[in-house]
C-alpha positions, 0 to 999 in steps of 0.5 A: 120657430127660429130664424137664423143664417144658413150654414154649410151644414144646412145645404143638404136640407135646403136642397131637399126642400128645393127638390120638393118645390121647384121644377128646376131646383138649385143644386148643392153646388149652386147653393154653396156658391151663393152662400160663400159670396159676401153680398148674399144673405141666406136664412133658414127657419127651423123648429125642433131641429127640422128646417121648415123653409129658407130664403136667399137674398143677393144685394148691392149697395141699398138694393137687393133681389130675393133669389128664392123662398121655400117652405116645406109643403106640409107647413105652407099656409101657416105664416112661415113665409111671412115670418121669413120675409119679415126677418129678412127685411129687418136684417137687410134693413140693418145693413142699409138695404131699402129696396127689395126686388123679386120675381114670381110665377104668375100662377103662384097665387099663394106667393103673390098674395103673401108678397102683396100682404108684405107690401110688395107692389107689382111693377112688371112682367116678363113674358114666358120667363119660366119653363116647365111649364111656360109661364110669365114672371111677375116682377115685384118691389118693396120700398122700405120707408125712410127713417 
């Protein structure tokens, strides 16, 4: 598996992963808009030329928000999500990022376990944040240790 920065050529594959995973997937145009920003970082993981997953990250100063994480359904549970998150935190740390925020559906037990294993702490709840179906968002934060 290889982790690398996402390029414009990856947008169609990432859009397909979005459609597989989410009720309200990002559009091709939405991904392109974020990819073009100076304060975003999108990474993809690939194996033998096939995209297995991705992560999007938006940052300001020393903090950032994980926008979305996705791994193709047939490869979930193999550690790819942890691989992507580890790569992101290492790369973002080299840019001076010390704090990472995210939100996740309260019912997404697999993602919650992953984030907690990676050191994220629950620090809030947004009631009825998600729709289709209506569900709370769990807010989580990771603080990297000072060097």
